[in-house]
N, C-alpha and C positions, 0 to 999 in steps of 0.2 A: 597401483597394481591392477593389471587387466583381469577381466573375468577368466580368460584362458589360463592365467597363471594362479588363480585363486586356489589354495589348497583344498578348500571345501568342494569346489567344482571338480577338481582332479580326483578327489576321493570318491565322489558320486559317480563319475565316469568310470573309474576303475571297478567299482562294485557292479555297475551295470554291465560292463564288458564281461566280467567274470560270470555273471548270471546268464548272459546271452550266449557266450561262447563255451559254456560249461557242458557237462558237469565236471570234466577233467580240469584241474587247475591250469591256468595259463602261465608259461614261463615269464618272469619279470621283463626280459628283453622283448618278448612278443607283446606284452601289455604296453610297453613304451612305444613300440612301433604303431600299435593300434591307436594309442592316444595322439600320436603325431599326425595320423591320418584324420582324426577328428578335428584337430586344429587346422590342418592344411586345407581340407576340403569343406570345413564348416558343417560337419555332419553331427547328428545325434548318434548315440550308441546303437539305437534301433535301426537307423538308416544304414549305418556301416555294416551291421549284421546282415541286413537284407542284401547288400552288395556281396557279402561273403557267401550267402546262399546261392546267388546267381553264379559266382565264380566257381563254387564247388560243383554246381550242376553242369557247368561247361566242361569241367575236367573229370566228371564222373567220380568225385570223391565220395566216400562213405560218410554218413552223418556223424559217426563216432570217431572220425580221424583225429589223431593227436596233432594239435596245432603247434608247430614249432616256430622259432623266430625266422628260419629260412623260408618257411611256407608263408608267413605273414609278409615278408619282404617281396616274395614273388607276387603275392596278392596286391601289394602296394604298387609294384611295377606294372601290373596289368591295368590297374585303375588309372595310373598316370598315362599309359599309352593310349587307353581308350579316350581319356580326356583330350589329349593332344590331337587324336584322330578326329574327334568331334569339332575341335576348333578349326582344323584344316578344312573339314567339310563345309563349315560355315563360310570360311573365306572363299572357297571355290564356288559356293552358291551365291556369292555377291554380298555377304554380310548379313547381319541380323536385322530384324525389323526395327521400327522406330522406338519401341519400348521394350525390346528384348534385352534387358540389362541383367546384370548379375543379381542373384537373389539376395535378399537381406538375411541377416543372421537369424537363425531359428527357422528358416524356411528351406525347402528343398524337396525334390520328389522322393518317394519312399524307396526307390531303387537307386537314385543318385544321379551321377553325371553322365551315365551312358544308358542306352535303351535295353538291349537284350544281349545275351551271350552271342559271340560270333557263331555263324552257321558253319557247321563242319562240312566242307565241300569234298572231303576225301582226299585232298591233295596236301602235300607237305608245304609248310609255311616257308617262304623265302625270307631270309634274313638280310638286312641291309649291311650288316657288318659281321665280322667273325665273332664267335661267342666269347672270346677272350678280350675283345676290344671294349674299352670303357666308353660310355655314352659321350658323344661330343657335346660341347657346351652349346653349340648352335641348335641341336635338336631339342635339348631340354631347357632352352631359354624360356622365360615367362612369355605367355601368349595372351594378348588382349586383356592384360590386367589380372590373369588367373595365376595364382601362386604355383610355383613349381620348385622342386628340390632335386639336386643331383643324386644319382643312384650310384652305389659303390661298384667297383670292379668286381666281377663275379666269375667263378669258374663255370664251365658249361654243364657240370654234372647234373645239377638239379633243374635248371631252367629248361634245358633241352629235353629232359625226360618227361616233364609234365606237359609240354606243349603238344605232344603227340598222343592221340587216343590209344588206350591200352588195347591189346588184342582181344577179340571176342572169345570168351570161353565156350566150348561146345556145351550144348544144353544138357547132355547127359552127365557132364562133369562140373556143373554149376555148384558152388559151395552153399551149404546149409539151406537146402530147399525146404519150403513150408515152415520157416521159422517165423514166429509171431513177432512182428516189429513193434506193434503198439496195440493197446486194448482200451476201449472206452467202456466204462462201467464194468471193470474187472471183477467186482464183487458178485456179479451175477454169474451163475454157473452155466457153462456151455452144455446144451443138450446133446445127447447121443443121437446118431442117425436112427431113423425109424426102422424097426424090424418087421412090423406088420405091413402088408401091401396096402398102399394108399394111392389115391389119384388126386392130382392137384385140383381137378374140377370139383371135387367134393369139399375141398378145404379153402380154395382161393376164389375170390371174385375180383376180376380186373375191370376197372372202370376208368375210361379216359375222360379227364376233366377239361378237355379242349375239343374243339371241332376239328377232327383230323382232316376232313375234306378241304378245309380252307387253306391248308398248307400246300395244296396242289395248284398253286398259282403259277403264272408264267414268269419265270425268272428273266433277268436282264432286260426288263421292259419298264424301267422306272421313268416316270415323268417328273419334271422338276417341281411343278406346282403340287403334285401329290406328296412328294418327299417333304416339301416345305410345310404342307398342311399337317402331316403326321408329327413333325417336330413341334409345331405350334400347338397341336391338340394335346400333346403331353404336358405342356406348361399349363394349359387351360384346365386339364384334369386335376392337377395339383392345386391350382387356384381354388377350385371348388372344395377340395379337401381341407385346405388351410382355412378357408372362409367358414366352413361348418365347425371345424375343431376349435378355432379361437374366437368364434362369433364376430368375425370382421365382415361387414357388408362389402359387396363387390365394388361400390363406388369409392371405398377407401383405399383400394389398391391403386398406386400412383406410378406414373412413368418415372423410373429412377434417374433418367438422364436430364430431367428438368430441375432447375434450382427450386428449393423449397425452404420456407422460413422456419418450419418446425419438423418434427419427426413424421415420417410417412412409412407405409408398408409397401415393399416391392417384392415381386416374385419373378424368377427367371432361371435361365440356364447358365451355369458356370462355363466360361470359355477362356481362351487365351488369345491375346492380340499379337502374339509373336508370329511373324510371317515366315521365319526360317524353318522352325521345326514344330511349332505349336505346343511345346512343353510348358507346363505351368511353373510359375514362381510367383512370389507375392507382388512383384513389379508388373507382371503381365496379366493379372487376374481381371477379368471383366465380367459383367452380368448382362446377359442378353434377354430382353423382355419379350413377351408375346405381342402379336400384332394388335390384339384387342386393347391392351393397356398402354404399351409403349411403342407401337408400330415397329417392333423388332429392333429397337435401338440398343446400343451397347454403351456401358459406362464403367470406368475403372472402379475397383473396390479397394477400400482401406479398412483395416481391422484394428488400427492402433487405439481406438476409443471404444472397443467392444466391452460391454458391461455385463452381458448375460448370455448364457448358453442354455439350451434345453436340458431338462433334468436327465434325459436319457444320455446326454453327453457327459455331464459332470459325474454321473454315477459309474460310468464305465471307462471313460477316456480321460478323466481328470479335466483340468482347465486347458485342454487343447482339443483340436479337431482337425479333420482332414478334408480336403476338397479334391475333385477330379473333373476333367472336361466332360460335359454332358450332365452333370449333377443338377437337379432341380432344387433350389433353395428359396426360402421365404425369409426376408430380412426386414428389420425395422431400423431406420436410421435417418440421416439427413444429407441432402445435397446442398452444401453451402454456397457454391458458386457455379454450378453447372458443369464442373470439370471432373468431379469424382463423387462417389457415394460413400459416406462414412457410416459404417455399420455399428450400431449400438447393441443390437440383439438379433440372435438367430432363432427363428421360430421353429418349434418342433413339428415334425411330420407325423401324423397319426400312424400307429402300427397296422399291419394287415390283420384282417379278421382271423381269429384263432380257429383251427380245425376242431370241430366237435360233432358228435353223433348222438342219436337217440339212445337212451340208456338201454332200452330193450334190444336194440340192434347190437350193442356191444356184448350183451349177455348171450345173444344168439351166436355171435362170432366166436366167443369163448368155447361154446359147446361144439361148434363146427370145426374150428382149427385147434384141436387139442394139442397141447405142448408148445404152442406159439408158432409164429411165422418165421421160417428159415429162408434167408435170401443170400445169394452169392453174386458179387458184383466184380466185373473185370472191364478194363478199358484198353483199347488197342493203342499202338500197333501190337499185333500178336506174333510177330516174327522179327528177328534182327535184320540189319541192313545187308547182311552177306548171303542171305538165302530166302527162299519162299517155301520152306518146309512146314511152317506153322506148328512146330513141335510144342511150344508152350500152350497153344490152343488145344491141341490133342490132350495134353496133360490135364488142363483145366476141365475139359469135358469128361475125361475119365474120373476125375475127382468128383464132379457133379453126379456122375452115374453112381458112384459108390456111396456118397454121403446123402444123396437124394434131397437136395433143398427144394422147397416149394417153388421158388422162382430163381432163375439164373438170368441176370441182367448183363448183356454184353453191349458195350458202347464202342463205336468206331474210333479211329478208322480201322476198317477191316482189310481192304486193299488200299494201302497208303499211296497216294499219288506222288508223295515225296520219296518213296522207296527207290533207290538207285536202279534196281532191276526193272521196276515198273516204268520209271521215267524213260529208260532206254529201250523198253520192250524186249528185254533180254530174259525170257523165261520160256520153258517148255512144259507141255502138258502130256499126260498119259492119253494116248489115242486108242487104247484097247479096253479100258474098264467101263463100268456102267456110267461114269460121269465124263466119258470122252466127248469131245466136241461133235456136234451133229454132222458137220461136213469138214473133215480134217483138211481137205484140199483148199478150202477157203482160208483156213487159219484159225487160231484160237482167239477168242475175245476175252475181255476182262470178266464178263459174266461167266464164261466157261471156267476161268480161273477161280472165281468165287464158288461156283458149284462144286468144283473138284477139290479145292483146298479148304473151304470153310463149311459149306453146306454138309459135306460128307462127315465132317468132324462133329457138327452139331447133332447129327443123327446118333452119335454115341450116347448122348444124354437120354435117360429113360423118358420116353414120350408120355408115359402115364403118370409118373411121379413128379415131373418137373416141367413147369412152364418156362419157356425161353423168350426173353424180350430183347429185340434188337433196336438200337438207336443209332442212326448214321452220324457221320462227321462230314464237315465241308471238305475234308481231305480225302473222302472216299471216292475212288476212281469209278465205282459202279453206280454212283448216285448221279442222276441227271440234273439234280439241283446243286448248283455251286454257290448258292447264296444262303444267308441266314436271315430268317427262319427257313428250315429245310424240310422237304417232304420225306416221308418214310420210304424205306426200301421196298421193292416189289417182291412179294412172296412168290408170285407165279414165275417170274423170270429167273429167280434164283433157286427155285425148286426146294422151298422150305416146307417143313411139315406143318400139320395142323396145330401142334403144340407151340409153334413159334408165332409170336406176335410182333409185328413191325410197327414202331411208333415214330412220330416225327421228332425233330430236333429244333427247339427244346420241347419238353412235354411235362404236363402235370397229370398224374394218374393215381388211382387208389388201389391198394392191395388190401382187400377187406376194408377196414376203417382207416388204415394208414395212408396218409396223403404224401406222395413222393414227387419231388420236382427234380428233373434231370436234364442235363445238356452235355454236349461234348466240346463246347467252346471253352477255351481257357480264359474265362473271365477273371479268375483270381490273379493270374500272373499279370494280365494287362492292367487290372485295377491297382495292384501293388506297385507297379512301376510308373503308373500315371498319377497317383494321388500325391499330394504334398501335405506335409504336417505343418500346422500353424500353432504357435504358442504366443498368444497375444500378451504384450507387455503390460496391458492395462488390467490383466487378471493375475491373481497370485499364481506362483509356480505350480505345475502339476505335481501330484504326489509321486513318490518314488515308484509305487506299484504300477503306475501307468507306463513307465519306461519299457517294461517287459511285455506289453500287449503285442501279440503277434500281428504283423501287418495283414495276415490272412483274416484275422478276426474283424479288423476294420473293414476289409473288403467284403466279407460276408454280411456285415451289418449294413453296408451301403446297398448291397443287392436287395436285402429285405426292405430297407427304408425306401429305396427308389422304385420298388415293386417291378423289377425288370431283371431278366436273366442276363442281359448285357446292357448296363446303363451308360456305358461310355459313348461319347460322340464328340469328335470323330474317332474311329478306332486308331490306336497308336500305329505309326509306320514301322516298317521293318528297319533293322539297323542299317544305317547308311542310305535309306530310301529318301527320296526328295519329298514325298507326300504320303499321307495316310492312304491305306487301301492297297499299298504295294505288297507283293508277295512276301510271306514270312511275317507280316505284321498281324494286326487284328483281323477278325473275320470279315468277309465281304457282306456287308449289310444290304438288305433290300428294304429301304426306308419305308415305302408305302405299306409294307406288310410287317413292320417291326412291332406293331401292336400284338402280333401273335406271340411275342416273347415277353408279354407282361405277366406279372404274378397278381392274382386276385384273392389269394388266400394264403395264410401262413402255413407252409407245409410242415409235416412232421419230420420228414427226411429230405435233406438237400444233397444231391449227388453232383458235385462240380469237379470233374477231373482236371488236373493241372500238372505241369511239368515241375512244380514245386514239390517238396517232400510230402509223401502221403500222410494223412492224418484222419482222425475221427474225434470230434469234440462236440459239445453242446454250446450253441451260440444263440442267445435270446430264445431259449426253450425249443430250439430246433437242432436235430442231430445232423451236423454238417459232416460230410464224408468226401474226402479226396482219395479215391482208391489207388492213385498213382497209375503208371503205365505198366502193362504186362512186359513190354520190351522197350528198351532204349536202344540208341544207335549202337552202343558197344556193350550191352549187357542186358540183364533181366531185372524186372522191377517187382511190383506188388499187386495184390488183389485184395478183396475184402469179403469176409463172411460175417453176416449180421443175423442176430436172433432177436426177435421182438416177442416178449412174453405177453400173455393175455392180461386183461384187467382184473385186478383183485376185487372180487365182489363184496368182500367184507371191509373194504377200506373206507367206505362211506364218502364217496366223492360228492362234491358240490354239484347240484343239478340246477340248470338255468330254468327260467320261466317256461321256455319252450320244451323242457324235458330233455335237454342235451347235456352231455358230459364232455369235458375236454379230454383229448386223447392222451396227452402227457407221455408221448413215446420216449422222450429223452430219459424218463425215469425207469423204463422197463426194457430198454434196448441194450444189448451187448454187441460191440463191433470189434472185430479182430482185423488188423492190417497184417497181411501174411506175405512173406517173400515167395516169389514163384519158384 
């Protein structure tokens, strides 16, 4: 009897599916369909659920939608079509690389067999056949050894209705505004807005923990040797960390591509040797060494004899782990014949230094910021794709004016270059008001649009009570920097007030003692679809509790462990793109300046916006927040309100030899994810 037919395995998969796709119980027929997808595509329940999240995002489904058997069949149909499109694309590109073979059982990327949801171009999809026609046997024949199953004859009622985006609801008629979707630390009471007149300058001290001027570099001026040196320096930096942590002398680090009679220690970057699309699987994993140790050589990796994982893995991930392109790893193993490196142990990477402050400084902050720190966070786009009225931004600024948070953090894109009206230049401005263009005869610029539609609304916020922080996006049309890391916006050109602070992307800054790390790059989504999960057969099976670990938690741990806002390299390509860096894929990286996106301290709060569902949770003693987007293409999203209470002076916190106390913001922060 095969493992797939094992009743114990089926029962485990059924319980895992019920937990992931809950809380509403799944119909038995829907569970059967999901289990067939697990067998057909050789996925774990977690990987299948991540596919479902991507599918739901593409069709703008609510998170609490009732999952019926028809909905699951449409989901299966979409996965099948995307798989066949990928195979056709590989054939058109001339076939896969020499080692781009099918993944082994137990491996696969966290998103699955396709990259990202299809981009909505605003045009109706053309069908190759009538909706009533059954799929032809030729179209659904098995391709390149990949299993395929025929689909049933269907009526057009369901499939046609879900393939088209729903109409955009007018902002004034949106359902259930300001509904709390999720709360972190709900046991903490939410404070009332202040009644006495206060100014943020007496309560808040903003400190940038990066050199902002260094972000004003010249973009699109990369030199190949500088890019290579930056990538190599990253491996060298981790080599020093591993050497100090595990007491391994430098001369014991060995070229992993050379045959060795005994165990050696190797360090390098995870890469894929697949020429066609660069996606990882266990058959295409290679380790790229640095020039100092291995002259940049690459060697295939095998984990079938893995004996030991770091304690940080076994305590949180079970006996499994994930890898992604660009990840720096330290391995102990043997190269028996010069053809592959057999890994026996993965060495742990030391964590980032924990944020701490002098005890007397924390006491002074408690006296200055009475009632705790109040922060409001929102992420663009701030208008839907059918207009440039920015009504949601107006509503948010009015809410900030009434509730008077100490800080309002607005992250881009503000004027989204992907907005249809911006891309076509189809917009008009008021030529009579105070924010009218200087010379209407010349025509309006994008900066004029920003001043009239965004700067004017930011002025609604009480300039005395609330500090406003703006962080740009690589999709911002008014930013002269089109690469990541990205320079801050120009306050002078955009006519922003004194209470507005413009910071670069990414940035680490402090609000009083609280260390905040923020970026507008969707690292979480790229990491979740790029990482692969590996369950070594040489280790005992992972406990049931690890099956339900959200992929975003793994991604957040990778960000902290790799000490970088964007640790992937190369960035994933757009769907159907021939190479990385194409439009719609990962961010355009400026490699010589990528060190500006490094993390040097464990932040108290991580702000990582993503197109994935909004959340707020604690990961490794860090409050991780995905505020969601204020607007999506066909509707409205979420924003975040956060309150951080002061330190309890009577708690008796442990004080270090230097007189410092850990912040432990995750214990005293309440975060509400609120619908716009």
